PDB file of N, CA, C, O and CB in Angstrom:
ATOM      1  N   THR A   1     -75.701  68.736  21.871  1.00  0.00           N
ATOM      2  CA  THR A   1     -75.132  67.185  21.385  1.00  0.00           C
ATOM      3  C   THR A   1     -74.641  66.614  22.685  1.00  0.00           C
ATOM      4  O   THR A   1     -74.406  67.245  23.715  1.00  0.00           O
ATOM      5  CB  THR A   1     -73.737  67.183  20.151  1.00  0.00           C
ATOM      6  N   MET A   2     -74.518  65.278  22.470  1.00  0.00           N
ATOM      7  CA  MET A   2     -74.084  64.725  23.723  1.00  0.00           C
ATOM      8  C   MET A   2     -72.733  65.109  24.327  1.00  0.00           C
ATOM      9  O   MET A   2     -72.347  64.846  25.466  1.00  0.00           O
ATOM     10  CB  MET A   2     -74.093  63.369  23.576  1.00  0.00           C
ATOM     11  N   ALA A   3     -72.075  65.785  23.361  1.00  0.00           N
ATOM     12  CA  ALA A   3     -70.710  66.110  23.932  1.00  0.00           C
ATOM     13  C   ALA A   3     -70.915  67.392  25.006  1.00  0.00           C
ATOM     14  O   ALA A   3     -70.260  67.654  26.015  1.00  0.00           O
ATOM     15  CB  ALA A   3     -69.600  66.525  22.617  1.00  0.00           C
ATOM     16  N   GLU A   4     -71.850  67.962  24.527  1.00  0.00           N
ATOM     17  CA  GLU A   4     -71.817  68.938  25.713  1.00  0.00           C
ATOM     18  C   GLU A   4     -72.720  68.646  26.723  1.00  0.00           C
ATOM     19  O   GLU A   4     -72.995  69.722  27.254  1.00  0.00           O
ATOM     20  CB  GLU A   4     -72.087  70.294  25.332  1.00  0.00           C
ATOM     21  N   THR A   5     -73.251  67.851  27.197  1.00  0.00           N
ATOM     22  CA  THR A   5     -73.850  67.050  28.240  1.00  0.00           C
ATOM     23  C   THR A   5     -73.194  66.187  28.908  1.00  0.00           C
ATOM     24  O   THR A   5     -73.637  65.800  29.990  1.00  0.00           O
ATOM     25  CB  THR A   5     -74.758  66.429  27.862  1.00  0.00           C
ATOM     26  N   ASP A   6     -72.029  65.720  28.410  1.00  0.00           N
ATOM     27  CA  ASP A   6     -71.051  64.443  28.877  1.00  0.00           C
ATOM     28  C   ASP A   6     -70.780  65.062  30.274  1.00  0.00           C
ATOM     29  O   ASP A   6     -70.551  66.259  30.451  1.00  0.00           O
ATOM     30  CB  ASP A   6     -69.433  64.105  27.833  1.00  0.00           C
ATOM     31  N   PRO A   7     -70.835  64.055  31.313  1.00  0.00           N
ATOM     32  CA  PRO A   7     -70.250  64.477  32.605  1.00  0.00           C
ATOM     33  C   PRO A   7     -68.791  64.566  32.467  1.00  0.00           C
ATOM     34  O   PRO A   7     -68.212  63.843  31.657  1.00  0.00           O
ATOM     35  CB  PRO A   7     -70.605  63.524  33.741  1.00  0.00           C
ATOM     36  N   LYS A   8     -68.096  65.488  33.277  1.00  0.00           N
ATOM     37  CA  LYS A   8     -66.602  65.542  33.275  1.00  0.00           C
ATOM     38  C   LYS A   8     -66.149  65.421  34.661  1.00  0.00           C
ATOM     39  O   LYS A   8     -64.921  65.418  34.744  1.00  0.00           O
ATOM     40  CB  LYS A   8     -66.041  66.846  32.645  1.00  0.00           C
ATOM     41  N   THR A   9     -66.772  65.319  35.778  1.00  0.00           N
ATOM     42  CA  THR A   9     -66.586  65.031  37.117  1.00  0.00           C
ATOM     43  C   THR A   9     -67.228  63.589  37.642  1.00  0.00           C
ATOM     44  O   THR A   9     -67.932  62.853  36.951  1.00  0.00           O
ATOM     45  CB  THR A   9     -67.170  66.206  37.858  1.00  0.00           C
ATOM     46  N   VAL A  10     -66.812  63.339  39.072  1.00  0.00           N
ATOM     47  CA  VAL A  10     -67.624  62.474  39.295  1.00  0.00           C
ATOM     48  C   VAL A  10     -68.763  62.449  39.634  1.00  0.00           C
ATOM     49  O   VAL A  10     -69.641  61.595  39.503  1.00  0.00           O
ATOM     50  CB  VAL A  10     -67.302  61.985  39.801  1.00  0.00           C
ATOM     51  N   GLN A  11     -68.730  63.993  40.351  1.00  0.00           N
ATOM     52  CA  GLN A  11     -69.975  64.752  41.094  1.00  0.00           C
ATOM     53  C   GLN A  11     -71.127  64.778  39.843  1.00  0.00           C
ATOM     54  O   GLN A  11     -72.322  64.536  40.013  1.00  0.00           O
ATOM     55  CB  GLN A  11     -69.494  66.577  41.702  1.00  0.00           C
ATOM     56  N   GLU A  12     -70.585  65.074  38.742  1.00  0.00           N
ATOM     57  CA  GLU A  12     -71.673  65.235  37.395  1.00  0.00           C
ATOM     58  C   GLU A  12     -72.243  64.024  37.048  1.00  0.00           C
ATOM     59  O   GLU A  12     -73.422  63.864  36.731  1.00  0.00           O
ATOM     60  CB  GLU A  12     -71.000  65.755  35.996  1.00  0.00           C
ATOM     61  N   LEU A  13     -71.111  62.905  37.133  1.00  0.00           N
ATOM     62  CA  LEU A  13     -71.854  61.619  36.773  1.00  0.00           C
ATOM     63  C   LEU A  13     -72.919  61.197  37.791  1.00  0.00           C
ATOM     64  O   LEU A  13     -74.024  60.707  37.556  1.00  0.00           O
ATOM     65  CB  LEU A  13     -70.849  60.453  36.634  1.00  0.00           C
ATOM     66  N   THR A  14     -72.418  61.458  38.842  1.00  0.00           N
ATOM     67  CA  THR A  14     -73.156  60.697  40.111  1.00  0.00           C
ATOM     68  C   THR A  14     -74.679  61.608  39.962  1.00  0.00           C
ATOM     69  O   THR A  14     -75.635  61.026  40.475  1.00  0.00           O
ATOM     70  CB  THR A  14     -72.144  60.962  41.979  1.00  0.00           C
ATOM     71  N   ALA A  15     -74.929  62.711  39.437  1.00  0.00           N
ATOM     72  CA  ALA A  15     -76.021  63.617  39.175  1.00  0.00           C
ATOM     73  C   ALA A  15     -76.599  63.023  37.945  1.00  0.00           C
ATOM     74  O   ALA A  15     -77.775  63.282  37.691  1.00  0.00           O
ATOM     75  CB  ALA A  15     -75.588  65.148  39.008  1.00  0.00           C
ATOM     76  N   VAL A  16     -76.027  62.381  37.279  1.00  0.00           N
ATOM     77  CA  VAL A  16     -76.739  62.145  35.723  1.00  0.00           C
ATOM     78  C   VAL A  16     -77.361  60.879  35.919  1.00  0.00           C
ATOM     79  O   VAL A  16     -78.492  60.662  35.483  1.00  0.00           O
ATOM     80  CB  VAL A  16     -75.632  62.051  34.293  1.00  0.00           C
ATOM     81  N   VAL A  17     -76.535  59.812  36.703  1.00  0.00           N
ATOM     82  CA  VAL A  17     -77.067  58.505  37.178  1.00  0.00           C
ATOM     83  C   VAL A  17     -77.946  58.782  38.144  1.00  0.00           C
ATOM     84  O   VAL A  17     -78.759  57.868  38.281  1.00  0.00           O
ATOM     85  CB  VAL A  17     -76.082  57.555  37.682  1.00  0.00           C
ATOM     86  N   GLN A  18     -78.141  59.898  39.040  1.00  0.00           N
ATOM     87  CA  GLN A  18     -79.272  60.060  40.161  1.00  0.00           C
ATOM     88  C   GLN A  18     -80.476  60.255  39.238  1.00  0.00           C
ATOM     89  O   GLN A  18     -81.396  59.443  39.145  1.00  0.00           O
ATOM     90  CB  GLN A  18     -79.049  61.441  41.312  1.00  0.00           C
ATOM     91  N   THR A  19     -80.389  61.370  38.586  1.00  0.00           N
ATOM     92  CA  THR A  19     -81.291  61.623  37.686  1.00  0.00           C
ATOM     93  C   THR A  19     -82.160  60.800  36.657  1.00  0.00           C
ATOM     94  O   THR A  19     -83.368  60.951  36.475  1.00  0.00           O
ATOM     95  CB  THR A  19     -80.750  62.297  37.172  1.00  0.00           C
ATOM     96  N   LEU A  20     -81.115  59.668  35.847  1.00  0.00           N
ATOM     97  CA  LEU A  20     -82.019  58.585  35.840  1.00  0.00           C
ATOM     98  C   LEU A  20     -82.595  57.780  36.338  1.00  0.00           C
ATOM     99  O   LEU A  20     -83.639  57.311  35.885  1.00  0.00           O
ATOM    100  CB  LEU A  20     -81.904  58.140  35.505  1.00  0.00           C
ATOM    101  N   LEU A  21     -82.059  57.442  37.364  1.00  0.00           N
ATOM    102  CA  LEU A  21     -82.761  56.396  38.476  1.00  0.00           C
ATOM    103  C   LEU A  21     -84.137  56.840  38.736  1.00  0.00           C
ATOM    104  O   LEU A  21     -85.154  56.148  38.703  1.00  0.00           O
ATOM    105  CB  LEU A  21     -81.970  56.348  39.987  1.00  0.00           C
ATOM    106  N   GLN A  22     -84.007  58.287  39.040  1.00  0.00           N
ATOM    107  CA  GLN A  22     -85.209  58.818  39.387  1.00  0.00           C
ATOM    108  C   GLN A  22     -86.171  58.864  38.238  1.00  0.00           C
ATOM    109  O   GLN A  22     -87.377  58.696  38.422  1.00  0.00           O
ATOM    110  CB  GLN A  22     -85.006  60.093  39.940  1.00  0.00           C
ATOM    111  N   GLN A  23     -85.675  59.080  37.105  1.00  0.00           N
ATOM    112  CA  GLN A  23     -86.655  58.947  36.385  1.00  0.00           C
ATOM    113  C   GLN A  23     -87.286  57.344  35.701  1.00  0.00           C
ATOM    114  O   GLN A  23     -88.354  57.228  35.099  1.00  0.00           O
ATOM    115  CB  GLN A  23     -86.251  59.863  35.479  1.00  0.00           C
ATOM    116  N   MET A  24     -86.551  56.510  35.918  1.00  0.00           N
ATOM    117  CA  MET A  24     -86.962  55.320  35.966  1.00  0.00           C
ATOM    118  C   MET A  24     -87.669  54.870  37.160  1.00  0.00           C
ATOM    119  O   MET A  24     -88.536  54.024  36.942  1.00  0.00           O
ATOM    120  CB  MET A  24     -85.997  54.621  35.730  1.00  0.00           C
ATOM    121  N   GLN A  25     -87.507  55.230  38.352  1.00  0.00           N
ATOM    122  CA  GLN A  25     -88.252  55.140  39.493  1.00  0.00           C
ATOM    123  C   GLN A  25     -89.805  55.713  39.020  1.00  0.00           C
ATOM    124  O   GLN A  25     -90.615  54.787  38.981  1.00  0.00           O
ATOM    125  CB  GLN A  25     -87.480  56.017  40.728  1.00  0.00           C
ATOM    126  N   ASP A  26     -90.289  56.832  38.712  1.00  0.00           N
ATOM    127  CA  ASP A  26     -91.002  57.727  38.448  1.00  0.00           C
ATOM    128  C   ASP A  26     -92.039  56.743  37.277  1.00  0.00           C
ATOM    129  O   ASP A  26     -93.254  56.542  37.294  1.00  0.00           O
ATOM    130  CB  ASP A  26     -90.083  59.094  37.982  1.00  0.00           C
ATOM    131  N   LYS A  27     -91.110  56.333  36.439  1.00  0.00           N
ATOM    132  CA  LYS A  27     -91.743  55.792  35.190  1.00  0.00           C
ATOM    133  C   LYS A  27     -92.335  54.035  35.883  1.00  0.00           C
ATOM    134  O   LYS A  27     -93.408  53.565  35.507  1.00  0.00           O
ATOM    135  CB  LYS A  27     -90.285  55.749  33.644  1.00  0.00           C
ATOM    136  N   PHE A  28     -91.667  53.492  36.620  1.00  0.00           N
ATOM    137  CA  PHE A  28     -92.132  52.349  37.145  1.00  0.00           C
ATOM    138  C   PHE A  28     -93.271  52.631  38.292  1.00  0.00           C
ATOM    139  O   PHE A  28     -94.135  51.760  38.400  1.00  0.00           O
ATOM    140  CB  PHE A  28     -90.930  51.584  37.659  1.00  0.00           C
ATOM    141  N   GLN A  29     -93.318  53.328  38.820  1.00  0.00           N
ATOM    142  CA  GLN A  29     -94.339  53.802  39.709  1.00  0.00           C
ATOM    143  C   GLN A  29     -95.537  54.144  38.941  1.00  0.00           C
ATOM    144  O   GLN A  29     -96.590  53.608  39.285  1.00  0.00           O
ATOM    145  CB  GLN A  29     -93.882  54.965  40.501  1.00  0.00           C
ATOM    146  N   THR A  30     -95.536  55.113  37.760  1.00  0.00           N
ATOM    147  CA  THR A  30     -96.476  55.261  36.885  1.00  0.00           C
ATOM    148  C   THR A  30     -97.693  53.861  36.519  1.00  0.00           C
ATOM    149  O   THR A  30     -98.912  53.718  36.607  1.00  0.00           O
ATOM    150  CB  THR A  30     -95.607  55.684  35.714  1.00  0.00           C
ATOM    151  N   MET A  31     -96.400  52.934  36.037  1.00  0.00           N
ATOM    152  CA  MET A  31     -96.977  52.025  35.498  1.00  0.00           C
ATOM    153  C   MET A  31     -97.434  50.826  36.371  1.00  0.00           C
ATOM    154  O   MET A  31     -98.235  49.986  35.963  1.00  0.00           O
ATOM    155  CB  MET A  31     -96.219  51.720  34.559  1.00  0.00           C
ATOM    156  N   SER A  32     -96.809  50.806  37.723  1.00  0.00           N
ATOM    157  CA  SER A  32     -97.147  50.023  38.608  1.00  0.00           C
ATOM    158  C   SER A  32     -98.811  50.628  39.203  1.00  0.00           C
ATOM    159  O   SER A  32     -99.754  49.847  39.324  1.00  0.00           O
ATOM    160  CB  SER A  32     -95.857  49.993  39.666  1.00  0.00           C
ATOM    161  N   ASP A  33     -98.899  51.844  39.462  1.00  0.00           N
ATOM    162  CA  ASP A  33    -100.294  52.300  39.822  1.00  0.00           C
ATOM    163  C   ASP A  33    -101.310  51.958  38.551  1.00  0.00           C
ATOM    164  O   ASP A  33    -102.448  51.524  38.724  1.00  0.00           O
ATOM    165  CB  ASP A  33    -100.272  53.989  40.165  1.00  0.00           C
ATOM    166  N   GLN A  34    -100.789  52.192  37.391  1.00  0.00           N
ATOM    167  CA  GLN A  34    -101.762  51.724  36.328  1.00  0.00           C
ATOM    168  C   GLN A  34    -102.088  50.382  36.208  1.00  0.00           C
ATOM    169  O   GLN A  34    -103.170  50.056  35.719  1.00  0.00           O
ATOM    170  CB  GLN A  34    -101.339  52.050  35.116  1.00  0.00           C
ATOM    171  N   ILE A  35    -101.322  49.605  36.576  1.00  0.00           N
ATOM    172  CA  ILE A  35    -101.580  47.980  36.626  1.00  0.00           C
ATOM    173  C   ILE A  35    -102.622  48.068  37.925  1.00  0.00           C
ATOM    174  O   ILE A  35    -103.842  48.000  37.771  1.00  0.00           O
ATOM    175  CB  ILE A  35     -99.930  46.844  36.951  1.00  0.00           C
ATOM    176  N   ILE A  36    -102.081  48.203  39.025  1.00  0.00           N
ATOM    177  CA  ILE A  36    -103.134  48.411  40.152  1.00  0.00           C
ATOM    178  C   ILE A  36    -104.569  48.898  39.717  1.00  0.00           C
ATOM    179  O   ILE A  36    -105.589  48.209  39.726  1.00  0.00           O
ATOM    180  CB  ILE A  36    -102.583  49.475  41.152  1.00  0.00           C
ATOM    181  N   GLY A  37    -104.454  50.226  39.331  1.00  0.00           N
ATOM    182  CA  GLY A  37    -106.077  50.788  38.879  1.00  0.00           C
ATOM    183  C   GLY A  37    -106.576  49.782  38.062  1.00  0.00           C
ATOM    184  O   GLY A  37    -107.789  49.594  38.156  1.00  0.00           O
ATOM    185  N   ARG A  38    -105.886  49.010  37.199  1.00  0.00           N
ATOM    186  CA  ARG A  38    -106.844  48.143  36.100  1.00  0.00           C
ATOM    187  C   ARG A  38    -107.309  47.191  36.700  1.00  0.00           C
ATOM    188  O   ARG A  38    -108.378  46.720  36.311  1.00  0.00           O
ATOM    189  CB  ARG A  38    -106.225  47.533  34.855  1.00  0.00           C
ATOM    190  N   ASN A  39    -106.586  46.601  37.898  1.00  0.00           N
ATOM    191  CA  ASN A  39    -106.772  45.118  38.598  1.00  0.00           C
ATOM    192  C   ASN A  39    -107.889  45.610  39.595  1.00  0.00           C
ATOM    193  O   ASN A  39    -108.626  44.754  40.085  1.00  0.00           O
ATOM    194  CB  ASN A  39    -105.213  44.357  39.474  1.00  0.00           C
ATOM    195  N   ILE A  40    -108.027  46.687  39.863  1.00  0.00           N
ATOM    196  CA  ILE A  40    -108.960  47.103  40.713  1.00  0.00           C
ATOM    197  C   ILE A  40    -110.139  47.257  40.135  1.00  0.00           C
ATOM    198  O   ILE A  40    -111.099  46.757  40.721  1.00  0.00           O
ATOM    199  CB  ILE A  40    -108.636  48.154  41.306  1.00  0.00           C
ATOM    200  N   LEU A  41    -110.393  48.040  38.745  1.00  0.00           N
ATOM    201  CA  LEU A  41    -111.215  47.854  37.815  1.00  0.00           C
ATOM    202  C   LEU A  41    -111.881  46.778  37.554  1.00  0.00           C
ATOM    203  O   LEU A  41    -113.110  46.801  37.487  1.00  0.00           O
ATOM    204  CB  LEU A  41    -110.767  48.095  36.985  1.00  0.00           C
ATOM    205  N   TYR A  42    -110.941  45.323  37.308  1.00  0.00           N
ATOM    206  CA  TYR A  42    -111.184  44.391  36.885  1.00  0.00           C
ATOM    207  C   TYR A  42    -112.129  43.783  38.014  1.00  0.00           C
ATOM    208  O   TYR A  42    -113.250  43.303  37.846  1.00  0.00           O
ATOM    209  CB  TYR A  42    -110.046  43.797  36.462  1.00  0.00           C
ATOM    210  N   LEU A  43    -111.449  43.908  39.149  1.00  0.00           N
ATOM    211  CA  LEU A  43    -112.048  42.983  40.245  1.00  0.00           C
ATOM    212  C   LEU A  43    -113.363  43.599  40.611  1.00  0.00           C
ATOM    213  O   LEU A  43    -114.192  42.866  41.151  1.00  0.00           O
ATOM    214  CB  LEU A  43    -111.087  42.837  41.592  1.00  0.00           C
ATOM    215  N   LYS A  44    -113.673  44.919  40.375  1.00  0.00           N
ATOM    216  CA  LYS A  44    -115.027  45.639  40.814  1.00  0.00           C
ATOM    217  C   LYS A  44    -115.652  45.323  39.709  1.00  0.00           C
ATOM    218  O   LYS A  44    -116.831  45.154  40.020  1.00  0.00           O
ATOM    219  CB  LYS A  44    -115.076  47.252  41.149  1.00  0.00           C
ATOM    220  N   SER A  45    -115.475  45.113  38.348  1.00  0.00           N
ATOM    221  CA  SER A  45    -116.359  44.593  37.113  1.00  0.00           C
ATOM    222  C   SER A  45    -116.672  43.293  37.612  1.00  0.00           C
ATOM    223  O   SER A  45    -117.882  43.077  37.673  1.00  0.00           O
ATOM    224  CB  SER A  45    -115.605  44.518  35.568  1.00  0.00           C
ATOM    225  N   ASP A  46    -115.915  42.352  37.990  1.00  0.00           N
ATOM    226  CA  ASP A  46    -116.217  40.874  38.503  1.00  0.00           C
ATOM    227  C   ASP A  46    -117.325  40.793  39.617  1.00  0.00           C
ATOM    228  O   ASP A  46    -118.263  39.996  39.618  1.00  0.00           O
ATOM    229  CB  ASP A  46    -114.856  40.213  39.132  1.00  0.00           C
ATOM    230  N   ASP A  47    -116.991  41.992  40.799  1.00  0.00           N
ATOM    231  CA  ASP A  47    -118.319  41.877  41.537  1.00  0.00           C
ATOM    232  C   ASP A  47    -119.718  42.417  40.957  1.00  0.00           C
ATOM    233  O   ASP A  47    -120.806  41.954  41.299  1.00  0.00           O
ATOM    234  CB  ASP A  47    -118.124  42.570  42.780  1.00  0.00           C
ATOM    235  N   LEU A  48    -119.538  43.477  40.017  1.00  0.00           N
ATOM    236  CA  LEU A  48    -120.814  44.131  39.588  1.00  0.00           C
ATOM    237  C   LEU A  48    -121.383  42.953  38.692  1.00  0.00           C
ATOM    238  O   LEU A  48    -122.586  42.691  38.714  1.00  0.00           O
ATOM    239  CB  LEU A  48    -120.594  45.664  38.735  1.00  0.00           C
ATOM    240  N   GLU A  49    -120.495  42.255  37.910  1.00  0.00           N
ATOM    241  CA  GLU A  49    -121.441  41.088  37.060  1.00  0.00           C
ATOM    242  C   GLU A  49    -122.012  40.054  37.961  1.00  0.00           C
ATOM    243  O   GLU A  49    -123.060  39.452  37.730  1.00  0.00           O
ATOM    244  CB  GLU A  49    -120.545  40.205  35.910  1.00  0.00           C
ATOM    245  N   LYS A  50    -121.258  39.889  39.000  1.00  0.00           N
ATOM    246  CA  LYS A  50    -121.797  38.794  40.010  1.00  0.00           C
ATOM    247  C   LYS A  50    -123.002  39.364  40.585  1.00  0.00           C
ATOM    248  O   LYS A  50    -124.023  38.680  40.655  1.00  0.00           O
ATOM    249  CB  LYS A  50    -120.749  38.393  41.221  1.00  0.00           C
ATOM    250  N   ASN A  51    -122.958  40.845  41.100  1.00  0.00           N
ATOM    251  CA  ASN A  51    -124.272  41.338  41.825  1.00  0.00           C
ATOM    252  C   ASN A  51    -125.441  41.270  40.780  1.00  0.00           C
ATOM    253  O   ASN A  51    -126.580  40.898  41.060  1.00  0.00           O
ATOM    254  CB  ASN A  51    -124.114  42.947  42.414  1.00  0.00           C
ATOM    255  N   ILE A  52    -125.034  41.659  39.594  1.00  0.00           N
ATOM    256  CA  ILE A  52    -126.219  41.735  38.491  1.00  0.00           C
ATOM    257  C   ILE A  52    -126.564  40.015  38.094  1.00  0.00           C
ATOM    258  O   ILE A  52    -127.717  39.778  37.737  1.00  0.00           O
ATOM    259  CB  ILE A  52    -125.583  42.761  36.875  1.00  0.00           C
ATOM    260  N   ALA A  53    -125.878  39.208  38.140  1.00  0.00           N
ATOM    261  CA  ALA A  53    -126.249  38.074  37.698  1.00  0.00           C
ATOM    262  C   ALA A  53    -127.154  37.567  39.299  1.00  0.00           C
ATOM    263  O   ALA A  53    -128.335  37.265  39.129  1.00  0.00           O
ATOM    264  CB  ALA A  53    -124.783  37.125  37.068  1.00  0.00           C
ATOM    265  N   ASP A  54    -126.752  37.509  40.372  1.00  0.00           N
ATOM    266  CA  ASP A  54    -127.572  37.513  41.631  1.00  0.00           C
ATOM    267  C   ASP A  54    -128.928  38.211  41.528  1.00  0.00           C
ATOM    268  O   ASP A  54    -129.955  37.631  41.881  1.00  0.00           O
ATOM    269  CB  ASP A  54    -126.793  38.181  42.731  1.00  0.00           C
ATOM    270  N   LEU A  55    -128.932  39.347  41.089  1.00  0.00           N
ATOM    271  CA  LEU A  55    -129.969  40.411  41.113  1.00  0.00           C
ATOM    272  C   LEU A  55    -131.136  39.355  39.940  1.00  0.00           C
ATOM    273  O   LEU A  55    -132.145  38.697  40.195  1.00  0.00           O
ATOM    274  CB  LEU A  55    -129.216  42.313  40.399  1.00  0.00           C
ATOM    275  N   MET A  56    -130.525  39.570  38.883  1.00  0.00           N
ATOM    276  CA  MET A  56    -131.331  38.469  37.800  1.00  0.00           C
ATOM    277  C   MET A  56    -131.959  37.245  38.245  1.00  0.00           C
ATOM    278  O   MET A  56    -133.176  37.142  38.094  1.00  0.00           O
ATOM    279  CB  MET A  56    -130.392  37.901  36.773  1.00  0.00           C
ATOM    280  N   THR A  57    -131.245  36.219  38.820  1.00  0.00           N
ATOM    281  CA  THR A  57    -131.606  35.129  39.585  1.00  0.00           C
ATOM    282  C   THR A  57    -132.715  35.532  40.260  1.00  0.00           C
ATOM    283  O   THR A  57    -133.798  35.251  39.748  1.00  0.00           O
ATOM    284  CB  THR A  57    -130.603  34.643  40.444  1.00  0.00           C
ATOM    285  N   GLN A  58    -132.696  36.203  41.426  1.00  0.00           N
ATOM    286  CA  GLN A  58    -133.955  36.756  42.309  1.00  0.00           C
ATOM    287  C   GLN A  58    -135.017  37.160  41.528  1.00  0.00           C
ATOM    288  O   GLN A  58    -136.156  36.854  41.883  1.00  0.00           O
ATOM    289  CB  GLN A  58    -133.636  37.972  43.185  1.00  0.00           C
ATOM    290  N   ALA A  59    -134.831  37.788  40.536  1.00  0.00           N
ATOM    291  CA  ALA A  59    -135.982  38.460  39.660  1.00  0.00           C
ATOM    292  C   ALA A  59    -136.601  37.249  38.819  1.00  0.00           C
ATOM    293  O   ALA A  59    -137.732  37.435  38.370  1.00  0.00           O
ATOM    294  CB  ALA A  59    -135.355  39.743  38.564  1.00  0.00           C
ATOM    295  N   GLY A  60    -136.011  36.103  38.578  1.00  0.00           N
ATOM    296  CA  GLY A  60    -136.556  35.139  37.906  1.00  0.00           C
ATOM    297  C   GLY A  60    -136.109  35.358  36.280  1.00  0.00           C
ATOM    298  O   GLY A  60    -136.766  35.000  35.303  1.00  0.00           O
ATOM    299  N   VAL A  61    -134.935  35.978  36.280  1.00  0.00           N
ATOM    300  CA  VAL A  61    -134.439  36.129  34.658  1.00  0.00           C
ATOM    301  C   VAL A  61    -133.722  35.217  34.020  1.00  0.00           C
ATOM    302  O   VAL A  61    -133.529  35.279  32.806  1.00  0.00           O
ATOM    303  CB  VAL A  61    -133.626  37.201  34.408  1.00  0.00           C
ATOM    304  N   GLU A  62    -133.116  33.996  35.005  1.00  0.00           N
ATOM    305  CA  GLU A  62    -132.294  33.362  34.584  1.00  0.00           C
ATOM    306  C   GLU A  62    -133.010  32.268  33.710  1.00  0.00           C
ATOM    307  O   GLU A  62    -132.389  31.447  33.035  1.00  0.00           O
ATOM    308  CB  GLU A  62    -131.495  32.999  35.604  1.00  0.00           C
ATOM    309  N   GLU A  63    -134.491  32.347  33.798  1.00  0.00           N
ATOM    310  CA  GLU A  63    -135.342  31.147  32.890  1.00  0.00           C
ATOM    311  C   GLU A  63    -135.359  31.761  31.449  1.00  0.00           C
ATOM    312  O   GLU A  63    -135.587  31.010  30.501  1.00  0.00           O
ATOM    313  CB  GLU A  63    -137.149  30.838  33.469  1.00  0.00           C
ATOM    314  N   LEU A  64    -135.173  32.829  31.285  1.00  0.00           N
ATOM    315  CA  LEU A  64    -135.219  33.436  29.658  1.00  0.00           C
ATOM    316  C   LEU A  64    -133.902  33.033  29.229  1.00  0.00           C
ATOM    317  O   LEU A  64    -133.782  32.573  28.094  1.00  0.00           O
ATOM    318  CB  LEU A  64    -135.423  35.260  29.421  1.00  0.00           C
ATOM    319  N   GLU A  65    -132.820  33.153  30.042  1.00  0.00           N
ATOM    320  CA  GLU A  65    -131.499  32.611  29.661  1.00  0.00           C
ATOM    321  C   GLU A  65    -131.463  31.085  29.285  1.00  0.00           C
ATOM    322  O   GLU A  65    -131.018  30.623  28.234  1.00  0.00           O
ATOM    323  CB  GLU A  65    -130.548  32.846  30.813  1.00  0.00           C
ATOM    324  N   GLY A  66    -131.866  30.571  30.054  1.00  0.00           N
ATOM    325  CA  GLY A  66    -132.235  29.062  30.028  1.00  0.00           C
ATOM    326  C   GLY A  66    -132.568  28.777  28.404  1.00  0.00           C
ATOM    327  O   GLY A  66    -131.905  28.122  27.599  1.00  0.00           O
ATOM    328  N   GLU A  67    -133.725  29.442  28.228  1.00  0.00           N
ATOM    329  CA  GLU A  67    -134.125  29.195  26.864  1.00  0.00           C
ATOM    330  C   GLU A  67    -133.309  29.023  25.792  1.00  0.00           C
ATOM    331  O   GLU A  67    -133.603  28.272  24.863  1.00  0.00           O
ATOM    332  CB  GLU A  67    -134.812  30.047  26.512  1.00  0.00           C
ATOM    333  N   ASN A  68    -132.050  29.820  25.858  1.00  0.00           N
ATOM    334  CA  ASN A  68    -131.365  29.663  24.732  1.00  0.00           C
ATOM    335  C   ASN A  68    -130.198  28.644  24.952  1.00  0.00           C
ATOM    336  O   ASN A  68    -129.352  28.379  24.097  1.00  0.00           O
ATOM    337  CB  ASN A  68    -130.918  30.979  24.273  1.00  0.00           C
ATOM    338  N   LYS A  69    -130.260  28.113  26.196  1.00  0.00           N
ATOM    339  CA  LYS A  69    -129.231  26.969  26.341  1.00  0.00           C
ATOM    340  C   LYS A  69    -129.497  25.633  25.892  1.00  0.00           C
ATOM    341  O   LYS A  69    -130.664  25.382  25.593  1.00  0.00           O
ATOM    342  CB  LYS A  69    -128.915  26.794  27.645  1.00  0.00           C
ATOM    343  N   THR A  70    -128.623  24.719  25.788  1.00  0.00           N
ATOM    344  CA  THR A  70    -128.983  23.284  25.183  1.00  0.00           C
ATOM    345  C   THR A  70    -129.046  22.566  26.663  1.00  0.00           C
ATOM    346  O   THR A  70    -128.132  22.604  27.487  1.00  0.00           O
ATOM    347  CB  THR A  70    -127.661  22.525  23.941  1.00  0.00           C
ATOM    348  N   PRO A  71    -130.294  21.913  26.830  1.00  0.00           N
ATOM    349  CA  PRO A  71    -130.503  21.240  27.838  1.00  0.00           C
ATOM    350  C   PRO A  71    -129.406  19.948  28.168  1.00  0.00           C
ATOM    351  O   PRO A  71    -128.893  19.264  27.283  1.00  0.00           O
ATOM    352  CB  PRO A  71    -131.845  20.871  27.644  1.00  0.00           C
ATOM    353  N   ALA A  72    -129.156  19.768  29.710  1.00  0.00           N
ATOM    354  CA  ALA A  72    -128.060  18.985  29.865  1.00  0.00           C
ATOM    355  C   ALA A  72    -128.133  17.624  29.617  1.00  0.00           C
ATOM    356  O   ALA A  72    -127.218  16.875  29.277  1.00  0.00           O
ATOM    357  CB  ALA A  72    -127.633  19.125  30.990  1.00  0.00           C
ATOM    358  N   THR A  73    -129.749  17.269  29.890  1.00  0.00           N
ATOM    359  CA  THR A  73    -129.942  15.859  29.592  1.00  0.00           C
ATOM    360  C   THR A  73    -130.645  15.786  28.116  1.00  0.00           C
ATOM    361  O   THR A  73    -131.857  15.893  27.927  1.00  0.00           O
ATOM    362  CB  THR A  73    -130.871  15.141  30.791  1.00  0.00           C
ATOM    363  N   ASN A  74    -129.571  15.566  27.025  1.00  0.00           N
ATOM    364  CA  ASN A  74    -129.674  15.396  25.851  1.00  0.00           C
ATOM    365  C   ASN A  74    -129.456  13.715  25.309  1.00  0.00           C
ATOM    366  O   ASN A  74    -128.966  13.488  24.203  1.00  0.00           O
ATOM    367  CB  ASN A  74    -128.753  16.389  25.355  1.00  0.00           C
ATOM    368  N   LYS A  75    -129.792  12.853  26.035  1.00  0.00           N
ATOM    369  CA  LYS A  75    -129.279  11.560  25.733  1.00  0.00           C
ATOM    370  C   LYS A  75    -130.515  10.746  24.794  1.00  0.00           C
ATOM    371  O   LYS A  75    -130.331   9.596  24.395  1.00  0.00           O
ATOM    372  CB  LYS A  75    -128.882  10.768  27.244  1.00  0.00           C
TER     373      LYS A  75
END
């Protein structure tokens, strides 16, 4: 129960607070690492998409895509 774990001295309270702060720091670091990891994957996927688009352009594949698009000069 909570009564059994209640700190009874300043040293015990300090230890409890330090433990909680360390747990919060660990969770924050984990979330931060996950966010950074996702951003890196996102940036890499953007680079990959650009590289694929460039390769398709070089291979002349953009003409196939262009057939499905509405012409810009539709006056």
